[in-house]
C-alpha positions as CSV (number, residue, x, y, z in Angstrom):
1,M,-105.5,39.3,221.8
2,T,-108.9,40.0,223.3
3,K,-109.3,41.9,226.6
4,T,-112.5,42.9,228.4
5,I,-113.1,46.5,229.7
6,S,-113.7,46.2,233.4
7,K,-115.1,48.6,236.0
8,V,-112.3,50.1,238.2
9,G,-113.8,52.4,240.8
10,N,-115.7,55.1,239.0
11,S,-113.7,54.5,235.8
12,Q,-113.1,51.6,233.3
13,G,-109.9,49.8,232.6
14,I,-108.2,46.9,230.9
15,I,-106.3,44.4,233.0
16,L,-102.7,43.7,231.6
17,D,-101.6,40.3,232.9
18,A,-98.0,39.6,234.0
19,A,-96.9,38.1,230.7
20,L,-98.1,41.1,228.7
21,M,-96.5,43.5,231.1
22,D,-93.2,41.5,230.8
23,L,-93.3,41.5,227.0
24,A,-94.0,45.3,226.9
25,R,-91.3,45.9,229.5
26,L,-93.9,47.7,231.7
27,K,-94.2,47.8,235.5
28,V,-96.8,49.3,237.8
29,G,-96.3,53.1,238.0
30,D,-94.8,53.4,234.5
31,K,-96.2,56.3,232.4
32,V,-97.8,55.6,229.1
33,N,-99.0,57.7,226.2
34,V,-102.6,56.8,225.1
35,T,-103.6,57.8,221.5
36,V,-107.0,57.2,219.8
37,I,-107.0,56.8,216.0
38,P,-110.3,58.4,215.1
39,E,-110.8,56.7,211.8
40,S,-110.7,53.2,213.3
41,G,-111.4,53.9,217.0
42,A,-108.1,52.0,217.8
43,V,-106.6,52.8,221.2
44,V,-102.8,52.7,221.1
45,V,-100.9,52.5,224.4
46,M,-97.1,53.3,224.2
47,P,-94.7,53.4,227.1
48,I,-92.9,56.7,227.7
49,R,-89.2,55.9,227.8
50,K,-86.1,58.1,227.8
51,G,-84.5,55.8,225.2
52,P,-83.9,52.1,224.4
53,S,-82.7,49.9,227.3
54,Q,-79.1,48.7,227.1
55,K,-80.4,45.1,226.5
56,Q,-82.7,46.2,223.6
57,S,-80.2,48.4,221.9
58,N,-77.8,45.5,221.7
59,Q,-80.5,43.1,220.4
60,P,-81.1,42.7,216.6
61,L,-84.5,43.8,215.4
62,G,-85.4,40.3,214.4
63,K,-85.3,39.2,218.0
64,R,-88.4,41.2,218.9
65,R,-91.3,39.0,219.9
66,E,-94.9,39.5,219.0
67,I,-97.5,39.3,221.7
68,T,-99.3,36.0,221.2
69,A,-101.9,34.0,222.9
70,K,-99.1,31.6,224.0
71,H,-97.3,34.3,225.9
72,C,-100.4,35.7,227.6
73,G,-102.2,32.5,228.5
74,N,-105.1,33.0,226.2
75,S,-106.7,30.5,223.9
76,R,-104.8,29.5,220.8
77,D,-106.5,32.0,218.4
78,G,-106.0,34.9,220.9
79,D,-109.7,35.2,221.8
80,A,-110.6,35.3,225.5
81,E,-112.9,32.5,226.7
């Protein structure tokens, strides 16, 4: 999925649409851990949670959904238009 870095006040940010927030089980105000992989420049954002939710702990691993363009309203190949 392609996102664009936007100006947010005196900083920069990436807008996470509602579908992405839902898939990641995030809500406004949640804390996340941001890690940069120096070799690739990849930025990894992981929610900080106390443990798996009751719903997730009862769900088989095969039920996890990948984030796709279909879920986030982007074009078919995941590139922004």
